[in-house]
C-alpha positions as MATLAB code, in Angstrom:
seq = 'XXXXXXXXXXXXXXXXXXXXXXXXXXXXXXXXXXXXXXXXXXXXXXXXXXXXXXXXXXXXXXXXXXXXXXXXXXXXXXXXXXXXXXXXXXXXXXXXXXXXXXXXXXXXXXXXXXXXXXXXXXXXXXXXXXXXXXXXXXXXXXXXXXXXXXXXXXXXXXXXXXXXXXXXXXXXXXXXXXXXXXXXXXXXXXXXXXXXXXXXXXXXXXXXXXXXXXXXXXXXXXXXXXXXXXXXXXXXXXXXXXXXXXXXXXXXXXXXXXXXXXXXXXXXXXXXXXXXXXXXXXXXXXXXXXXXXXXXXXXXXXXXXXXXXXXXXXXXXXXXXXXXXXXXXXXXXXXXXXXXXXXXXXXXXXXXXXXXXXXXXXXXXXXXXXXXXXXXXXXXXXXXXXXXXXXXXXXXXXXXXXXXXXXXXXXXXXXXXXXXXXXXXXXXXXXXXXXXXXXXXXXXXXXXXXXXXXXXXXXXXXXXXXXXXXXXXXXXXXXXXXXXXXXXXXXXXXXXXXXXXXXXXXXXXXXXXXXXXXXXXXXXXXXXXXXXXXXXXXXXXXXXXXXXXXXXXXXXXXXXXXXXXXXXXXXXXXXXXXXXXXXXXXXXXXXXXXXXXXXXXXXXXXXXXXXXXXXXXXXXXXXXXXXXXXXXXXXXXXXXXXXXXXXXXXXXXXXXXXXXXXXXXXXXXXXXXXXXXXXXXXXXXXXXXXX';
ca = [
     -95.932  -97.118  -84.519;
     -94.050  -94.567  -82.612;
     -93.538  -95.460  -78.993;
     -95.412  -93.245  -76.550;
     -92.287  -92.734  -74.518;
     -90.681  -91.032  -77.469;
     -93.272  -88.424  -77.356;
     -92.176  -87.169  -73.834;
     -89.631  -84.352  -74.060;
     -86.232  -85.060  -72.573;
     -86.429  -82.142  -70.091;
     -89.750  -83.425  -68.597;
     -88.427  -86.989  -68.284;
     -85.443  -86.071  -66.232;
     -87.292  -83.797  -63.857;
     -87.730  -85.389  -60.358;
     -89.761  -83.016  -58.200;
     -92.756  -82.060  -60.427;
     -92.583  -84.533  -63.376;
     -95.868  -86.239  -62.574;
     -97.838  -83.085  -62.822;
     -95.936  -81.999  -65.865;
     -96.672  -85.222  -67.565;
    -100.291  -85.260  -66.700;
    -100.630  -81.641  -67.835;
     -99.213  -82.614  -71.199;
    -101.474  -85.689  -71.590;
     -98.417  -87.891  -72.044;
     -98.281  -91.596  -71.256;
     -95.081  -93.289  -70.361;
     -94.450  -96.989  -70.555;
     -92.382  -98.487  -67.838;
     -88.890  -99.274  -68.986;
     -85.808 -100.634  -67.393;
     -84.614  -97.203  -66.270;
     -87.746  -96.555  -64.363;
     -86.984  -97.373  -60.700;
     -90.251  -96.304  -58.969;
     -93.494  -98.154  -59.612;
     -95.448  -94.962  -59.030;
     -93.703  -93.420  -62.022;
     -95.615  -95.869  -64.143;
     -98.931  -96.135  -62.217;
     -99.157  -92.389  -61.707;
     -98.924  -91.276  -65.282;
    -101.386  -88.923  -67.007;
    -104.649  -90.213  -68.460;
    -104.755  -90.700  -72.299;
    -107.762  -88.450  -73.006;
    -107.914  -84.703  -72.863;
    -109.870  -82.763  -70.128;
    -109.504  -85.616  -67.569;
    -110.493  -85.104  -64.014;
    -106.873  -84.323  -63.040;
    -105.533  -82.247  -65.920;
    -107.103  -79.040  -64.916;
    -106.032  -78.927  -61.298;
    -102.517  -80.237  -62.126;
    -102.039  -77.605  -64.670;
    -102.805  -75.018  -62.019;
    -100.275  -76.601  -59.684;
     -97.640  -76.471  -62.319;
     -98.479  -72.845  -63.066;
     -98.192  -71.838  -59.462;
     -94.854  -73.602  -58.792;
     -93.133  -72.392  -61.969;
     -94.238  -68.870  -61.180;
     -92.474  -68.842  -57.833;
     -89.315  -70.279  -59.441;
     -89.387  -67.557  -62.188;
     -89.617  -64.805  -59.534;
     -86.762  -66.200  -57.554;
     -84.562  -66.491  -60.683;
     -85.356  -63.022  -61.774;
     -84.653  -61.612  -58.302;
     -81.327  -63.488  -58.228;
     -80.411  -62.286  -61.719;
     -81.253  -58.643  -60.829;
     -79.057  -58.848  -57.770;
     -76.178  -60.202  -59.767;
     -76.454  -57.700  -62.592;
     -76.729  -54.780  -60.207;
     -73.693  -55.866  -58.227;
     -75.675  -56.008  -54.890;
     -74.719  -58.533  -52.215;
     -76.945  -59.623  -49.273;
     -75.314  -58.878  -45.920;
     -76.721  -59.784  -42.518;
     -77.836  -56.784  -40.380;
     -75.592  -58.086  -37.631;
     -72.628  -57.247  -39.646;
     -72.949  -53.629  -38.471;
     -71.246  -52.524  -35.286;
     -73.030  -53.416  -32.109;
     -73.743  -50.972  -29.277;
     -70.742  -50.796  -27.037;
     -70.824  -50.989  -23.195;
     -68.034  -50.111  -20.887;
     -68.211  -50.766  -17.086;
     -66.053  -49.145  -14.500;
     -64.138  -51.893  -12.771;
     -65.005  -54.633  -15.201;
     -63.109  -53.805  -18.413;
     -61.073  -50.991  -19.777;
     -62.373  -51.376  -23.285;
     -65.962  -50.988  -24.434;
     -67.415  -54.178  -25.978;
     -70.864  -55.591  -27.024;
     -70.675  -58.217  -24.264;
     -69.545  -57.262  -20.783;
     -69.782  -59.333  -17.566;
     -68.524  -58.979  -14.038;
     -69.162  -59.325  -10.308;
     -70.309  -56.816   -7.751;
     -71.293  -56.657   -4.145;
     -74.857  -56.284   -3.071;
     -75.791  -52.881   -1.790;
     -73.242  -51.118   -4.099;
     -73.618  -49.337   -7.488;
     -72.160  -50.434  -10.894;
     -71.586  -47.533  -13.347;
     -71.796  -48.232  -17.077;
     -71.307  -46.152  -20.290;
     -73.425  -47.106  -23.256;
     -72.005  -45.967  -26.703;
     -74.505  -46.087  -29.425;
     -72.424  -47.077  -32.562;
     -73.757  -47.154  -36.060;
     -77.270  -47.828  -34.627;
     -80.034  -46.950  -37.150;
     -83.185  -47.933  -35.458;
     -85.789  -45.366  -34.369;
     -85.802  -46.009  -30.689;
     -83.336  -48.331  -28.816;
     -84.815  -50.106  -25.878;
     -82.806  -50.988  -22.684;
     -84.132  -53.603  -20.390;
     -83.019  -55.307  -17.199;
     -83.938  -58.790  -16.118;
     -83.157  -60.839  -13.075;
     -82.261  -59.057   -9.788;
     -81.447  -55.425   -9.456;
     -82.646  -52.225  -11.123;
     -81.568  -49.498  -13.461;
     -80.806  -45.872  -12.670;
     -81.113  -43.758  -15.831;
     -80.559  -39.915  -16.116;
     -82.853  -37.944  -18.477;
     -80.471  -35.922  -20.602;
     -81.729  -32.622  -22.094;
     -81.897  -32.155  -25.825;
     -78.846  -30.748  -27.439;
     -75.970  -31.597  -29.819;
     -74.742  -35.130  -29.645;
     -77.036  -35.997  -26.789;
     -79.029  -39.133  -26.129;
     -82.302  -38.631  -24.413;
     -84.478  -41.214  -22.627;
     -88.158  -41.643  -22.113;
     -90.414  -44.255  -20.589;
     -88.033  -44.854  -17.739;
     -88.815  -47.543  -15.086;
     -86.561  -49.498  -12.810;
     -86.214  -52.272  -15.397;
     -86.395  -50.524  -18.806;
     -86.274  -47.352  -20.891;
     -86.173  -46.013  -24.495;
     -83.210  -44.019  -25.768;
     -83.378  -41.626  -28.749;
     -81.330  -38.943  -30.300;
     -82.185  -35.579  -28.850;
     -80.502  -32.780  -30.946;
     -83.481  -30.332  -30.499;
     -85.911  -29.489  -27.718;
     -88.799  -30.846  -29.815;
     -87.186  -34.191  -30.601;
     -89.752  -36.943  -30.433;
     -88.568  -40.557  -29.651;
     -89.415  -43.068  -32.373;
     -89.576  -40.486  -35.318;
     -87.335  -40.996  -38.330;
     -85.759  -37.596  -37.738;
     -84.487  -38.630  -34.329;
     -82.993  -42.049  -34.904;
     -79.895  -43.248  -33.032;
     -77.557  -43.124  -36.105;
     -74.161  -41.861  -36.767;
     -75.672  -39.050  -39.037;
     -78.614  -37.914  -37.114;
     -80.293  -34.541  -37.767;
     -77.684  -31.955  -36.971;
     -75.180  -34.426  -35.431;
     -72.104  -36.301  -36.695;
     -72.499  -38.983  -34.126;
     -74.984  -39.904  -31.373;
     -72.592  -40.051  -28.304;
     -72.945  -41.937  -25.077;
     -75.365  -42.595  -22.217;
     -74.360  -43.234  -18.606;
     -76.358  -45.476  -16.375;
     -75.897  -47.347  -13.176;
     -77.231  -50.701  -11.747;
     -78.060  -51.521   -8.181;
     -79.127  -54.666   -6.357;
     -79.916  -55.281   -2.709;
     -80.018  -59.066   -3.204;
     -77.543  -61.765   -4.561;
     -78.182  -63.039   -8.024;
     -77.752  -62.250  -11.719;
     -78.785  -59.117  -13.442;
     -78.778  -58.892  -17.261;
     -78.947  -55.476  -18.989;
     -79.785  -55.745  -22.750;
     -79.466  -52.923  -25.276;
     -81.716  -53.833  -28.300;
     -80.920  -52.287  -31.652;
     -81.286  -53.039  -35.281;
     -77.735  -54.384  -35.353;
     -78.401  -56.799  -32.600;
     -78.444  -57.064  -28.815;
     -75.572  -55.996  -26.526;
     -75.617  -57.312  -22.890;
     -74.059  -56.425  -19.616;
     -74.348  -59.184  -17.029;
     -73.675  -58.498  -13.364;
     -73.265  -61.222  -10.839;
     -74.261  -59.736   -7.541;
     -72.747  -61.490   -4.501;
     -72.715  -61.114   -0.829;
     -70.515  -58.489    0.725;
     -66.910  -59.616    1.186;
     -65.838  -60.770    4.677;
     -62.583  -61.310    6.476;
     -60.723  -64.197    4.789;
     -58.119  -66.542    6.338;
     -57.192  -67.554    2.869;
     -55.885  -64.298    1.749;
     -54.791  -62.894    5.166;
     -51.054  -63.207    5.744;
     -48.665  -62.798    8.686;
     -44.939  -62.712    9.405;
     -42.577  -62.804   12.371;
     -38.928  -61.718   12.942;
     -36.558  -62.149   15.718;
     -35.941  -59.080   17.793;
     -36.350  -55.810   16.023;
     -35.642  -57.088   12.439;
     -37.962  -56.136    9.631;
     -40.771  -58.540    9.070;
     -41.566  -60.321    5.797;
     -44.997  -61.629    5.285;
     -45.305  -65.421    5.223;
     -42.060  -66.037    7.196;
     -41.081  -67.656   10.552;
     -43.736  -69.415   12.466;
     -41.268  -69.612   15.350;
     -38.274  -67.737   16.612;
     -35.836  -68.324   19.476;
     -35.121  -65.528   21.925;
     -33.267  -65.105   25.204;
     -35.344  -65.098   28.343;
     -34.170  -61.766   29.346;
     -36.821  -59.551   30.947;
     -37.848  -56.757   28.414;
     -40.336  -53.930   28.393;
     -39.053  -51.232   25.985;
     -39.968  -51.770   22.297;
     -36.334  -51.454   21.194;
     -35.452  -54.598   23.217;
     -38.403  -56.786   22.118;
     -37.866  -60.557   21.643;
     -39.945  -60.727   18.422;
     -42.113  -58.675   16.055;
     -45.324  -59.949   14.358;
     -47.117  -58.159   11.554;
     -50.619  -59.297   10.345;
     -52.081  -58.170    6.955;
     -55.901  -58.875    7.081;
     -57.556  -59.334    3.591;
     -61.247  -59.887    2.661;
     -62.739  -62.693    0.471;
     -62.149  -60.518   -2.638;
     -58.508  -60.498   -1.782;
     -58.673  -56.770   -0.845;
     -56.751  -55.465    2.004;
     -58.773  -54.320    5.046;
     -57.537  -51.215    6.691;
     -59.642  -50.855    9.757;
     -59.915  -54.285   11.474;
     -59.703  -54.614   15.257;
     -57.322  -57.385   16.397;
     -57.096  -59.260   19.648;
     -53.784  -60.932   20.685;
     -53.090  -63.423   23.604;
     -49.944  -65.252   24.842;
     -49.593  -68.498   26.634;
     -46.249  -69.343   28.234;
     -43.600  -66.790   29.234;
     -43.658  -63.225   27.946;
     -45.771  -60.128   27.495;
     -47.275  -58.281   24.495;
     -47.811  -54.915   22.982;
     -49.943  -54.008   19.932;
     -49.784  -50.896   17.755;
     -50.093  -49.652   14.145;
     -46.413  -49.791   13.486;
     -43.448  -51.705   14.739;
     -41.728  -50.544   17.983;
     -44.599  -48.290   18.749;
     -46.012  -50.241   21.601;
     -44.180  -51.122   24.886;
     -45.100  -54.185   26.914;
     -48.678  -53.646   28.214;
     -50.057  -57.089   29.053;
     -50.735  -60.699   28.022;
     -54.150  -60.403   26.406;
     -54.729  -57.168   24.416;
     -57.315  -55.779   21.949;
     -55.779  -53.063   19.675;
     -57.347  -49.979   18.078;
     -58.570  -50.194   14.479;
     -55.830  -50.780   11.993;
     -53.461  -51.822   14.801;
     -51.729  -54.789   12.981;
     -48.254  -54.953   14.626;
     -47.718  -57.121   17.818;
     -44.418  -56.910   19.826;
     -43.332  -59.771   22.035;
     -41.210  -59.329   25.220;
     -39.425  -61.760   27.451;
     -40.093  -61.697   31.216;
     -37.075  -63.501   32.448;
     -38.645  -66.981   32.289;
     -37.391  -69.698   29.996;
     -39.980  -71.772   27.957;
     -42.182  -71.985   24.883;
     -44.828  -69.377   24.222;
     -47.690  -69.389   21.715;
     -49.082  -66.064   20.486;
     -52.593  -66.197   19.016;
     -53.996  -63.243   17.014;
     -57.700  -63.132   16.227;
     -60.205  -60.748   14.523;
     -63.385  -61.427   16.325;
     -63.711  -65.276   16.443;
     -61.466  -65.709   13.463;
     -57.853  -66.896   14.183;
     -55.572  -64.970   11.838;
     -52.124  -66.179   12.999;
     -50.419  -68.395   15.583;
     -46.766  -67.902   16.229;
     -44.281  -69.588   18.661;
     -41.445  -67.885   20.585;
     -38.988  -70.022   22.495;
     -37.419  -68.289   25.374;
     -34.148  -70.173   26.153;
     -32.138  -70.205   29.331;
     -28.387  -70.897   30.053;
     -26.708  -73.671   28.170;
     -26.930  -76.943   29.972;
     -25.987  -79.711   27.390;
     -24.320  -80.168   23.948;
     -24.401  -83.036   21.501;
     -22.503  -83.480   18.236;
     -23.249  -85.068   14.875;
     -20.380  -86.216   12.828;
     -20.702  -85.767    9.052;
     -17.241  -86.429    7.657;
     -14.361  -88.665    9.024;
     -11.162  -88.852    7.059;
      -9.159  -85.729    6.353;
      -6.345  -85.099    3.875;
      -3.014  -84.044    5.367;
      -2.500  -80.233    4.958;
      -6.151  -79.510    3.844;
      -9.464  -78.495    5.456;
     -12.289  -80.964    5.673;
     -15.889  -79.728    5.699;
     -17.348  -76.494    4.623;
     -18.587  -73.643    6.831;
     -21.172  -71.047    6.286;
     -23.757  -68.852    8.099;
     -26.989  -70.871    8.271;
     -27.909  -73.847    6.024;
     -26.615  -72.332    2.810;
     -23.152  -73.090    4.080;
     -21.086  -71.203    1.607;
     -17.657  -69.490    1.841;
     -14.590  -71.424    3.023;
     -12.229  -72.871    0.477;
     -11.553  -76.586    1.419;
     -10.306  -79.745   -0.059;
     -12.109  -80.794   -3.160;
     -13.754  -84.086   -3.052;
     -13.113  -84.660   -6.721;
      -9.680  -86.120   -6.324;
      -6.060  -85.553   -5.384;
      -5.422  -83.276   -8.314;
      -7.876  -80.649   -7.139;
      -6.747  -79.566   -3.842;
      -8.550  -76.195   -3.395;
     -12.086  -76.807   -4.380;
     -15.088  -77.133   -2.130;
     -15.512  -80.266   -0.001;
     -19.067  -81.371    0.357;
     -20.941  -78.128   -0.325;
     -23.106  -77.497    2.677;
     -21.480  -80.215    4.712;
     -19.558  -79.329    7.880;
     -17.173  -81.876    9.394;
     -19.490  -81.871   12.401;
     -22.292  -79.905   13.900;
     -23.045  -79.338   17.598;
     -26.462  -78.525   19.275;
     -26.487  -76.550   22.487;
     -29.642  -76.560   24.564;
     -30.858  -75.287   27.979;
     -32.223  -77.331   30.914;
     -35.589  -77.609   29.211;
     -34.002  -79.011   26.098;
     -34.680  -75.896   24.045;
     -32.040  -74.541   21.751;
     -29.841  -71.972   23.538;
     -28.526  -69.565   21.163;
     -25.486  -67.285   21.635;
     -23.441  -69.603   23.772;
     -19.660  -69.238   24.060;
     -18.057  -72.368   22.517;
     -14.873  -73.817   21.147;
     -13.584  -77.163   19.495;
     -10.477  -78.749   20.872;
      -8.296  -81.327   19.282;
      -6.533  -84.008   21.185;
      -3.476  -83.896   18.889;
      -2.971  -80.863   16.756;
      -0.052  -82.528   14.933;
      -2.715  -84.705   13.378;
      -6.053  -82.777   13.298;
      -6.730  -79.049   13.839;
     -10.120  -77.432   14.250;
     -11.818  -74.263   12.870;
     -13.771  -71.655   14.830;
     -17.279  -72.780   15.198;
     -19.975  -70.817   13.271;
     -23.591  -70.672   14.630;
     -26.574  -70.982   12.386;
     -28.136  -67.794   13.789;
     -30.946  -67.491   11.369;
     -32.185  -70.928   10.460;
     -31.129  -72.828   13.627;
     -29.951  -70.724   16.575;
     -28.023  -72.891   19.005;
     -26.612  -75.127   16.253;
     -22.887  -74.799   15.443;
     -20.834  -75.881   12.422;
     -17.237  -77.005   12.668;
     -14.530  -77.785   10.084;
     -11.335  -79.755   10.796;
      -8.058  -79.864    8.933;
      -5.353  -82.567    8.517;
      -2.039  -81.245    9.815;
       0.695  -80.849    7.311;
       2.915  -83.854    7.403;
       0.333  -86.077    9.090;
       0.480  -89.729    8.023;
      -2.147  -91.936    6.666;
      -3.847  -93.938    9.485;
      -3.014  -91.306   12.249;
      -6.091  -90.062   14.247;
      -7.113  -87.563   16.818;
     -10.289  -86.765   18.836;
     -12.137  -83.476   18.733;
     -14.295  -82.248   21.742;
     -16.873  -79.556   21.435;
     -16.901  -77.431   24.666;
     -19.442  -74.905   25.979;
     -18.724  -72.184   28.475;
     -20.817  -72.302   31.748;
     -21.311  -68.858   33.317;
     -22.196  -70.497   36.665;
     -18.760  -72.204   36.896;
     -16.765  -69.829   34.753;
     -15.271  -72.851   32.847;
     -15.704  -74.744   29.629;
     -17.179  -77.694   31.354;
     -20.299  -78.418   29.243;
     -18.687  -81.106   26.933;
     -19.942  -83.131   23.984;
     -18.796  -86.760   23.421;
     -15.385  -86.634   21.677;
     -15.432  -87.640   17.998;
     -12.536  -89.235   16.048;
     -11.001  -88.003   12.750;
      -8.209  -89.880   10.872;
      -5.776  -88.987    8.082;
      -6.129  -90.725    4.688;
      -4.307  -90.660    1.439;
      -5.387  -90.514   -2.154;
      -7.486  -93.357   -3.621;
      -5.197  -96.211   -4.744;
      -7.742  -99.056   -4.953;
     -11.441  -99.475   -5.129;
     -13.632 -102.524   -4.616;
     -17.272 -102.845   -5.840;
     -19.836 -104.685   -3.821;
     -23.592 -105.093   -3.705;
     -25.889 -105.088   -0.641;
     -26.564 -108.859   -1.104;
     -25.467 -111.651   -3.314;
     -28.980 -112.811   -4.586;
     -31.790 -110.787   -6.009;
     -35.228 -111.316   -7.302;
     -35.910 -110.114  -10.720;
     -35.801 -106.242  -10.942;
     -35.127 -105.980   -7.215;
     -33.239 -102.672   -6.186;
     -29.555 -103.050   -5.995;
     -27.323 -100.935   -3.823;
     -23.913 -100.595   -5.352;
     -21.068  -99.655   -3.016;
     -17.466  -98.532   -3.742;
     -14.924  -99.116   -0.995;
     -11.797  -96.969   -1.542;
      -8.310  -97.376    0.154;
      -5.175  -95.476   -0.101;
      -1.682  -96.926   -0.870;
      -1.277  -97.843    2.940;
      -4.484  -99.857    2.947;
      -6.429  -97.221    4.969;
      -9.625  -95.456    3.982;
      -9.001  -92.737    1.382;
      -9.805  -89.170    2.447;
     -13.443  -87.970    2.138;
     -14.223  -86.459   -1.297;
     -16.754  -85.547   -3.841;
     -16.778  -86.688   -7.518;
     -17.396  -89.704   -9.646;
     -15.439  -92.647   -8.023;
     -15.824  -95.305  -10.926;
     -16.214  -94.641  -14.613;
     -17.139  -96.813  -17.500;
     -19.365  -99.027  -15.331;
     -20.456 -102.138  -17.144;
     -22.688 -105.019  -16.326;
     -22.409 -108.521  -18.072;
     -26.224 -108.642  -18.043;
     -28.698 -105.908  -18.742;
     -29.730 -104.121  -15.487;
     -32.795 -102.032  -14.817;
     -32.563  -98.351  -13.965;
     -29.258  -96.377  -14.409;
     -25.930  -97.969  -13.668;
     -24.131  -94.943  -12.217;
     -21.099  -94.440   -9.926;
     -21.235  -93.018   -6.394;
     -20.292  -89.350   -6.290;
     -19.314  -88.961   -2.634;
     -16.713  -90.824   -0.666;
     -17.205  -90.604    3.130;
     -15.192  -92.657    5.627;
     -13.848  -94.740    2.650;
     -17.307  -95.730    1.345;
     -19.612  -94.386   -1.404;
     -22.907  -95.847   -2.390;
     -25.516  -95.340   -5.076;
     -28.965  -96.702   -5.650;
     -31.456  -96.575   -8.718;
     -30.084  -99.872  -10.071;
     -32.305 -102.968  -10.464;
     -31.273 -106.672  -10.824;
     -31.687 -108.329  -14.292;
     -35.135 -109.678  -15.109;
     -33.521 -113.110  -16.231;
     -32.062 -115.647  -14.023;
     -28.290 -115.998  -13.620;
     -25.125 -114.409  -12.466;
     -24.203 -110.835  -13.447;
     -20.918 -108.986  -12.889;
     -20.374 -105.152  -12.476;
     -17.008 -103.678  -13.222;
     -15.488 -100.361  -14.184;
     -12.507  -98.015  -14.173;
     -11.183  -95.976  -11.194;
     -12.020  -92.371  -12.044;
      -9.713  -91.028   -9.355;
      -6.409  -92.677  -10.131;
      -7.331  -93.947  -13.580;
      -5.970  -97.428  -12.803;
      -8.340 -100.065  -14.300;
      -6.807 -102.903  -12.372;
      -7.539 -100.982   -9.013;
     -11.352 -101.604   -9.217;
     -12.373 -105.032   -8.050;
     -15.665 -106.135   -9.800;
     -18.677 -107.629   -8.050;
     -20.693 -110.665   -9.069;
     -24.230 -111.355   -7.857;
     -27.096 -113.601   -8.881;
     -30.522 -112.869  -10.199;
     -33.175 -115.369   -9.451;
     -35.157 -114.278  -12.580;
     -38.768 -113.595  -13.039;
     -41.872 -115.697  -13.070;
     -41.186 -116.959  -16.578;
     -37.732 -118.139  -15.455;
     -39.207 -119.770  -12.383;
     -41.838 -121.527  -14.505;
     -39.171 -122.757  -16.944;
     -37.030 -124.039  -14.028;
     -40.037 -125.713  -12.512;
     -40.965 -127.361  -15.769;
     -37.394 -128.657  -16.316;
     -37.451 -130.046  -12.765;
     -40.767 -131.763  -13.452;
     -39.494 -133.183  -16.735;
     -36.325 -134.544  -15.003;
     -38.523 -136.117  -12.309;
     -40.759 -137.585  -14.978;
     -37.731 -139.053  -16.786;
     -36.473 -140.599  -13.610;
     -39.899 -142.090  -12.995;
     -40.016 -143.474  -16.615;
     -36.569 -145.035  -16.170;
     -37.675 -146.664  -12.855;
     -40.854 -147.932  -14.521;
     -38.660 -149.448  -17.435;
     -36.544 -151.261  -14.954;
     -39.633 -152.635  -13.181;
     -41.184 -153.702  -16.521;
     -37.919 -155.556  -17.551;
     -37.851 -157.318  -14.114;
     -41.585 -158.280  -14.576;
     -40.869 -159.615  -18.056;
     -38.043 -161.863  -16.715;
     -40.422 -163.201  -13.979;
     -43.047 -163.841  -16.587;
     -40.548 -165.790  -18.758;
     -39.677 -167.933  -15.683;
     -43.296 -168.439  -14.878;
     -43.985 -169.424  -18.444;
     -41.239 -172.014  -18.471;
     -42.586 -173.435  -15.145;
     -46.039 -173.498  -16.428;
     -44.952 -175.288  -19.553;
     -43.069 -177.945  -17.483;
     -46.167 -178.387  -15.205;
     -48.288 -178.713  -18.241;
     -46.246 -181.548  -19.670;
     -46.475 -183.418  -16.353;
     -50.196 -182.702  -16.206;
     -50.653 -184.233  -19.694;
     -48.809 -187.448  -18.639;
     -50.927 -187.696  -15.525;
     -54.041 -187.081  -17.505;
     -53.135 -189.789  -19.996;
     -52.480 -192.290  -17.122;
     -55.801 -191.340  -15.457;
     -57.568 -191.831  -18.721;
     -56.015 -195.228  -19.287;
     -56.894 -196.288  -15.698;
     -60.473 -195.051  -16.261;
     -60.772 -197.220  -19.382;
     -59.463 -200.231  -17.415;
     -62.027 -199.549  -14.666;
     -64.779 -199.216  -17.265;
     -63.715 -202.528  -18.750;
     -63.472 -204.195  -15.342;
     -66.906 -202.901  -14.450;
     -68.337 -204.373  -17.534;
     -66.753 -207.679  -16.749;
     -68.201 -207.563  -13.265;
     -71.667 -206.679  -14.480;
     -71.332 -209.719  -16.840;
     -70.281 -211.912  -14.004;
     -73.154 -210.574  -11.866;
     -75.671 -211.287  -14.617;
     -74.345 -214.797  -14.887;
     -74.537 -215.293  -11.125;
     -78.056 -214.116  -11.328;
     -78.970 -216.597  -13.904;
     -77.308 -219.259  -11.971;
     -79.131 -218.261   -8.859;
     -82.472 -218.321  -10.708;
     -81.753 -221.685  -12.159;
     -80.823 -222.928   -8.702;
     -84.132 -221.550   -7.396;
     -86.073 -223.594   -9.886;
     -84.511 -226.857   -8.947;
     -86.910 -229.160   -7.006;
     -86.426 -229.386   -3.290;
     -85.749 -232.487   -1.586;
];
């Protein structure tokens, strides 16, 4: 008998989605086999007889489903044969929007910000748009303003205009009707080669977001406007600047200047000039602000639209619109003045002008100490840049015409008035006590960065010997006494030779693990005196016997015979470490004395040391216990011997006692026998007749 399963066609048996209906419609029965994984595949098979209750409806289901599939297959085949490909409608170009002030190129998505109460102008370009009537809508805050354009070549007309929407259509004739196929917004409309553009504007009286949408068959293009509050004066963007005297002003410079206390009134003699540049919150310059300026302390003010346009007029002024320049004048009084500039209640700038009086005191700061014979020590320059003079190179004896300590004067002097304020422009000089040893340069004032501060270089006299010294005194002329009698404390400079020996040292001899180490080089000349001050690497080929942390580098500046460097860290392990190197100046290896220090190590080392100490202590305790045990053993042996001797004696005594006990027992028995005999005798006597 042929198996029922063999009657089922192979195509039907491998179908998944509709095989049950197919099987039932064919009146086929399938036995469950090993390859059947779903129980329902067996239980849900078709009935055996024809015209069953399910056959008719299931045939209809199969007929409907297969019909849909056939249609889809035919359509796909037709598209393939005809060479047609399906393309999304959005692949066409979108309507373009350009907004003045937002972007220079028209795009389909535009966004930007605007101020409430203003207008935003936009141009809509209808590109390849084929729908019959394009609608433009506005949502959110604001409204639309749309012109109605007359019919004509390449025009776009509008209809149905409200404050939030309108309809646009091609209007190439006076009878053009929006929405008709003859007047679509296409690139090839009736009588036109292109549709063209439409100008609109947006307006909002309130802050918020306005979204303008241009709807077309190719998709939606949007213009998003964020309406914000009107810009206001901004201290963030407002700038100011000040210059001394009549010099040009650069914005953002000089919060303070120094000026003489000379009485002034004409603009050409002003002590300082201030210029304010007001900006609003959109970082846009404001051209018609009204500023108020006041001064506390000495001096008077003037305010105008340009520099040097206002003479001294008072101490509290309100300028005309756009008057942004403030002139400051001395009134003959020394002291510190504060100038405050406001716009309404907003403070835009605060500046300080120090009006100084006559020099009253001078102090000096020594930067360098040891000069080379026949060479200048220290570099001079105008202000803190300190450039210019050719001086002794600090890189070694071989380079004698380099720059010594760029930006480092041999010493500086500060001249102040009776109030302690810097007194600029004083008449000064530096005097050496022995010009055969040390000579001095002409002092240079830091007129821009620090008026009243002077720089001085010194030089070692030709032929001066190592170890010789001289003092230098900075002197200030006093107009009241007509003499240089304002004197600083004298400072001492010595003569030194080239480096002949160097010694390394550390700031301490013992360090915790990875603690910072300060390495110092002490350099001496052949006479044993401090070598002259110089720049350059002092020690090369630095080595440490144990790995250090950080960077092991040489000091690069020698001042007063000493150079130091940091950035070095002690080893992480315990033990001694030695740092050594080669003398970079003279090249003599033997001239550098190494330094040895100790690292205490880290926590692991400490723990190991503690464990070792504990083990040693335990060993000592064990040895002591062993000694005590041995002594106890000896005592036990002696006690055992004594016990044994005592035992022997006890045994003998016990034997004697035992023997005595036996004798006593025998004696008692005899006594008892005698007693019994006496009793009998006594009884017998009692029975004797009495006389």
